[in-house]
N, C-alpha and C positions, 0 to 999 in steps of 0.2 A: 863953572856951564858940567863940570863930572855931579856937581856937587843937585845939579839943577833934575840933571837925571835920575839922580838917587833919588830924589827926593819927590820926583815923577811915577818911580818905579813902584814906591813904598804903598803912593799912595793909589797908585790902579791895583798893584795888591787887595788893601786893604779892598776897597770898591772892587774885587770880585771874588773878593771869601763871605765882603756882605751881603754881595752878590748871590752868591750859591748859600748860603746858612739861607739869605729870606723864599728862594725855592724850596731850598728842605723845607724851610715850616710849613709854607704853602701844603705843599706835600703832604705832607702831613699832618697837618686843616681838613685838607680833601679826605685822607682815607678817614679816617675821624668819623667824620659827620656824616658817613659811610656814601655815598656820590660816589662814588666803581661798583654802590652793591645791584646786583638784584635783585629786583620783589617778583614772585610770582604771585600769580593771582591761584589764592587760594580756601575753599566755601566749605562748610564739610557741609552730608551731607539736611540741611535742616532750609525747614521754614518759615521766612522773615516780614517783615511788613515795619515798615519807618512811620514812629508819631509824627508827625510835621507843625506838632500843632503849638509848638513850644522851644525856646530856642537854644544853643547850642548845648549842652550837657557836662557842664563844670567835669561833676564826681556821680557816684554812686555809691549807694551805703542797700544795704540788702537791714533790715525790720524782723531780728531773730528770732528763729519758730513760724514766720510769718512768711508771708506769698507775698511783702509790700515793702518795695522802693520808695527810697524815699534820691531825688534826685536834683543838686541844688545849679541850677540854669545862667546866664551871664550871652547876654548877646554885642559878639566881640562885635559884626554883620552889620553897616549900616543903610541896608537897603530901600531901597525907593520905598513907601509904604509900608515897613515894617515899622507896628507895635507893640513891638513883641519884650517887655521887661525882663530883666531881675528878678529871681525870685529862688525858692524851694516849691516843687512836688513831693505828690507821694502818686501813684501807679502798682498797681495789682495785676503784678502778672498774671495769674488765675484769671482772669480777666482782660485777656488782649482789648473784642470790640473797646472798652471805653477808656478816653483816651485820661491822664495823665494829668491831676487832681491838683491846683492851683492852693496853697495852704498861706491861711492868710496870714501877714504880717505884723509887727505894731508897725502908724502910721507917719510912728513917728523913726523910724529906724533907716538910717539912708543901710544900701541893702546891695554891690558887689560881694555877690560867694565862688567863695573857690574851693576850696579841697573842702571834706563831708567826712566824721565818722559816730559810730553808733556806740552806747553802754549800758546795756539794755541796769536795769533795778532791780540788786540784789533780791529785791522784797515781789517786781511781776514773777505771774507763771502762767502757763504760757500757751494758754488760755484767753488767758489780761495782759499779755504784753508791755512793762510799760521802761520807758529807760529816756537816753537824755540825747538829746541831737549836738554838734559839736560843727559849729559853721565858719569859716575860714571869711575874712569879709574885708575889700577893701575901697570900700566906699569911704573910711576918715583918710586919706594916704590922699587925697586934693585936695582938704582942705586941709593936711598937714598937722596930726596926726598921725599917724601910725597907721597898719593893723591893729584888728581887735577877732577876739574868738568871740563868734558867740553860740550860746547852750540855750541850747531851745529840751521846756520838761516832756517826752510824747506819754502821750496814754492812749491807746487804739486808733480813730486814726486826725488825731487831733495832737496839735503841736504850738505848748504856748514861752511864751519867748519868759526863757526866766535870768541872766545877766550875759551884761558885754562882760573880756575882758578885754584893755589891755595892751599893749605892744606894742608900747609909740618909739623902745628901740631895735624895735624887728619889722623894715612896713614892707619884707616883700614876701610874706609867710605862702606859704605853700601846701604842705597836707595837715592833717594834724592826727589823731591818733587821742584818742582818750579813754581813762584808763577806771574812771572813776570821775563826776560833777566837776569834781575842783581838780580835778590829779589826766595831764597830757601830757601827750608829746608835739609837738608840733615842728615843724619844718622850715627852710627860711632859703629862697633860690640860690639871694646876690648874697654884695652886700650892700648892695648899695643900696638905695631906689631913684638916681642920676641915672637916665638910660645910654648916657655917657659915658657913664662909666662904668655903670655893666655892661656893654659892649667892647671893651679891652679887656675886661675880670675874661668871656669868651674869646674874643682871639689871641689874647696875651694867654689864655690858656693859665688863669688866677683861679684859684678855689675859694670862695671863702665864704659860701655856701657853710648850714651848720644847723642841728636840733635842737632845741630847750624842752625846757621839762617845769609845766609848772606844776607848782599843787602845792594844793590849799592857800595866793595868793603868792609862793616862790616863785619870781621865774628866776633861772640862770640854763645857761648852756652848757650841754655833756655831752655833740661832739661837732668839733671843724672839722674844716679839711673836707670839707664835699664839693665838686665842682656841680652847680645844680641841684641843691638840695629837695626836692619834687615829692612822688608819693611816700603812703608810711605806715604799717604797719608791723601788727606780734602777729606770735605765731600762733596757732591758737590754746597752748599751753601755758600763754604767755610770757615762756623764757628764752623767746625773740627778738631781736627786733630786726628791720627790713623797714630800705628808704633806699629807693632811682636815685641814684647817680647820676641827670641824665644828660647830660652831658661830655662826665666819663665812660658810659654808652658802659655801667657798671650795673654790680646789685651791689651796696654797703647792709654789712650783715656785724650788729652786737649780739651780746647775749645779756640780759640786762638782769644790773644786784637791787636782785627784794627786794633789800635789804632800806637803802638809799635813790633805785630811781635811775644810780645812774647808766650808767654802759661798757661794758668792754666791747674792744673792737673786733674780730675777730677776719679772716683774708675774704675781703671780696668777691663773688660771685661776674664774670667779664663775659656779659652776652651781646655783644657786634649789633646791638642795634639799641635805639634814646631810646632809656622806656620813661614814664605817665607816670598812673595810678600804676596800685597789685592790691590787691584782693587776696583772699583765701577763699576757699571753693568752697563746697562742704565736705568734697572729698583731699575737706583739704591739697590738694594743688594749689601755686603760689602764681593766681589769674597776671601776668604781666601788661596792660597795654603803650606799644612801644609804637615810636619813630625810626621806620631802616635811617633815613635821606630828611638832615641835619637843612640842611642848602633848602629843598622844595616843602621841608616844612615851612624855614623865612618867604620861600617866593610868596606859598599861603596864603602865610599870615596880612602875607601887604590887600594881597588880590583873593578872599578865602573864594570868590565863587568860579575865579579864568583860570587858578593856579591848581591842579593836584597835591594834595599829601600824600602819600603810600602808608599805609597803616601796619602791624602786626598783632597783634594778640598773641602770647608766652605764656603753659602753665610746664611751669616747673617743680617736681615731683620728688617729695623725697629730704623736707624743709619740715615737714612736724614737727618732729621728734622733739626731746627729750635731749636723744646721747651730741656729745662733738656731730658740729656741722662737716662730713663725708666730700668732698667735694666729686672722688669720681662711682662716684654712690646718685646722684642728682639728673634724674631725668626729666629733657627738654624735648615739650612739639608742641612744636604750633597751630595754636588754633584757629587761625584764619590767618591769611594775607592776601593783603589787599591794594594792588597801583589808587587807588586813591580814587576812585569812577565812583564805587560806591556806599566806600566806608574810607572818609578823607582822615586826617588827620589827629584820632583815633585815642579820645581823651583819657579811658576805666571801661572796659570791660568786666561783666560782676558774671557765676553763674552760677546754679543751683535748679533740683530738681527735672533734669533736663532743659531747661531755657539758658538762654546770653543774653545779655544785656549791652547795650554797644553803644557810647556813646561819642559822639566831634570836639573839637575844637573850638572850632570858627563858622559850622557848618551849620542849620538850628535841625534839630530831632534826635527821639531820640532810636536804633534799629532796636531791637528782638525779638531772635527769632527760639526756638521750638524745637526742638525732634517729634513733633507730632502732627496733623495734619492739625491742628487747631488753626491755625494764623493763616493770617488771603495776603 
């Protein structure tokens, strides 16, 4: 009898400890997801319009020395009567009355775009910009072919498909940052394409994302252990690489080794919000499109037209120089904040010359704000 009682007490003790651990783990997940964070409406004094004639904007990138912006769009919402198709668009911010124009793509190119990157051609002139647009493409996943990075040659307002780079071993690519036509960094968010495995990675907090370097045919991993690697960009001088670590709610920082492209990790920057795509603006600030509440984002992803997801756009100053990064000198400004009724689940933000452009992950349209009265 005493032995049975001791066994029962052991089981009760183990069960109680397991229950407490589970409650602690659940509370930690809720806190990390921003569940208890309040989101206020903060819209700066700008006049805004929404271009609704295109699907959800995955990413934006500016063509250097111009007011042209390239957009990667992908319709995630299957509304009744929705005929939007994934594609690339070109938009001139100086002519907001003209909607974004769809760019022609090869008919045999299956296309489901995600991250964008642009690098200028070394022979390009300011009055005649030329360069290369890199696009993460998920279209091959359905055929078990993995993700690809599509490279387009850009001249004026024309895109010509140049080549397709296969990433058969990495089928959860997200962001791309090119250094040249055949040299680029690319992030992957999860370690598996299986939704079940991804669910375990998220809730068990297993960081299996990474950064990979493609260099003229050679692909290698240069950073690992990221908890959902998302947007990626380098400082204006090209000495430092920044990666949005979405589910860790911080910004990974790396110094780039010039000779090899290897990455030397520096202390991360906590953001207390989940970063998506990141871009430097003309003033040297890093703009971060972010999701304050990840559980709201998850609910929004399932019913985008019914559930809102709060959005933030942050601007980080003090990151652009070549000097060693000092966290206490970095200034963080909230450029935009919205509970989700106007800007829901922001995907990306781009700012230059008084323009602020923002896209949304699951809802259609490009939001264009200006610091003058030209927009309506």
